[in-house]
C-alpha positions in Angstrom: 121.6 127.6 144.7 123.0 124.4 146.3 125.5 122.6 143.8 127.1 119.6 144.4 130.1 118.6 142.6 130.9 114.4 142.1 133.7 112.5 140.0 133.1 109.6 138.3 135.7 108.1 139.9 134.8 108.1 143.4 130.9 106.8 143.0 130.7 103.9 144.1 129.4 100.8 142.6 126.0 98.7 143.9 125.7 94.6 142.2 121.9 94.1 140.7 119.7 91.9 142.3 120.1 89.4 139.5 124.4 89.7 139.4 124.0 90.8 135.8 126.4 94.2 136.2 125.8 97.4 139.1 125.1 100.9 139.4 126.7 104.0 140.2 124.3 106.6 141.4 125.3 109.8 140.1 122.1 111.7 142.4 118.6 111.3 143.0 116.2 113.7 144.4 115.5 113.3 147.1 118.3 113.4 148.8 118.8 109.3 150.0 115.8 109.1 148.7 115.1 104.5 148.0 114.4 102.8 144.0 110.6 103.4 145.7 109.5 106.6 146.6 112.6 109.0 144.3 111.1 111.7 141.9 114.4 111.4 139.9 117.3 109.5 139.9 120.3 109.4 137.9 122.8 106.6 137.7 126.0 105.5 135.3 125.3 101.1 135.2 127.6 98.5 133.7 125.7 95.7 132.2 128.2 92.4 132.0 124.8 89.7 131.5 122.0 89.5 129.5 118.4 89.9 132.0 115.4 91.8 132.8 115.2 95.4 133.3 113.6 96.7 136.4 110.1 97.7 135.9 109.0 101.7 137.4 105.7 102.2 137.4 105.1 105.8 136.1 109.2 106.6 135.8 110.3 107.7 132.4 113.3 106.5 131.5 115.9 106.9 129.5 119.0 104.8 128.6 121.8 105.5 126.7 125.2 103.8 125.7 128.3 105.2 127.5 130.6 102.7 126.6 131.1 98.8 124.9 128.9 96.8 122.3 125.6 97.9 123.3 122.2 95.7 124.3 118.9 94.9 122.7 115.9 96.0 124.6 113.0 94.4 123.9 109.3 93.9 126.2 107.5 91.1 126.1 104.8 92.9 123.9 106.5 94.4 121.1 106.2 98.0 122.0 109.9 98.3 122.8 113.2 96.9 120.4 115.7 98.6 120.6 119.4 98.6 119.7 121.1 100.2 122.1 124.5 100.8 119.9 125.2 104.5 119.2 127.1 105.7 122.1 126.0 108.8 123.7 122.5 108.5 121.4 119.5 108.7 123.8 116.8 106.6 123.9 113.7 107.0 125.8 111.5 104.9 127.3 108.9 104.0 130.0 109.9 102.3 132.9 105.9 100.5 133.4 107.1 98.1 130.3 109.1 94.6 131.6 112.3 95.1 129.3 114.9 92.7 128.9 117.8 93.0 128.0 120.8 91.0 125.5 124.6 92.0 125.4 125.7 92.5 121.6 128.9 91.3 122.7 131.1 92.3 125.8 130.2 94.5 128.6 129.2 97.8 128.4 127.9 101.2 130.6 125.6 103.5 130.3 123.9 106.3 131.2 120.7 105.9 133.0 117.7 109.5 133.4 114.8 108.4 135.7 111.3 110.6 136.0 108.3 110.2 138.3 106.1 112.1 135.1 103.5 113.5 138.1 106.4 115.1 139.4 109.2 115.8 137.4 110.0 115.8 133.5 113.9 115.2 132.7 115.5 116.5 129.5 118.7 114.6 128.2 121.1 115.9 125.4 125.3 115.8 124.8 126.7 118.8 123.6 129.5 118.8 122.3 130.5 122.7 121.1 129.8 125.8 123.2 126.1 126.3 123.9 123.0 128.3 125.7 122.1 126.3 128.3 118.1 127.6 130.0 117.6 127.6 133.4 116.3 124.5 134.5 114.8 123.9 138.7 117.5 120.9 138.9 119.5 119.0 136.9 122.9 117.2 136.7 125.8 118.5 134.1 128.7 115.8 133.6 132.2 116.5 131.4 132.3 113.2 129.6 134.9 113.8 127.0 136.4 117.0 127.3 137.0 119.7 130.0 134.7 122.1 130.1 134.0 125.3 131.2 130.4 126.4 132.4 130.1 130.1 133.5 130.2 131.7 136.4 133.6 131.1 137.1 132.5 127.7 137.5 134.4 124.3 135.2 134.9 120.4 135.2 137.6 118.2 134.3 137.0 115.1 131.9 135.1 113.3 134.5 133.7 115.3 136.7 130.4 116.5 137.4 128.0 118.8 139.6 124.1 118.8 139.9 121.7 121.5 141.3 118.7 121.3 143.3 117.4 124.1 145.1 117.9 127.1 142.7 116.9 127.7 139.3 120.2 127.4 137.6 121.3 128.4 133.7 124.4 127.0 132.1 126.8 128.6 129.1 129.2 125.3 128.9 131.9 125.2 126.5 134.9 123.3 125.8 137.9 123.7 126.9 139.7 123.7 124.4 137.2 125.0 121.1 138.8 123.1 119.0 137.9 119.9 120.3 136.3 118.1 118.2 135.3 114.8 120.9 134.7 117.2 124.4 131.5 115.9 125.0 129.5 117.5 127.7 126.2 115.1 129.2 123.2 117.9 129.8 119.8 116.7 131.9 117.1 119.1 133.1 114.7 118.4 134.9 111.8 120.3 135.1 108.0 120.6 136.5 105.7 119.1 134.2 
């Protein structure tokens, strides 16, 4: 099993081409792949200005507000018109769609999952209590609020995460403090279609 730990505080930010925000890549597969040839990609984006989202043909996307006022996502054909205003509520849409983003107030940040649909299926969940997570070939865990025990002697502090890529892995995550009502663990499982 190949596990890679990361800390949000240490992820470098890359500015968007349109200047409307920046992205911190958490992980992608295959490693070091670019935006044209990834199988899957997980990142956190800071959105500071209105503008178009990049089109990713043959890619399924899922976006989730982390903090801030949120955004409205709307496609030209009207098939997408969504207020991304509630934190930690995943919203899935096709990367084939040309989507414009407008701010609902000030800047915000969001969690982004992309999977090339002929290679991977992505599942994004937010855990708030002890759970049993079925094995997946690849995936990402991020302790968004609170510290978490994962089983197998592994733990994550708030703002830390890990991803795995070579061996299917199941988890038994639980908040370090069971009575912590605000504990949240972000889970992404990647499985074959």
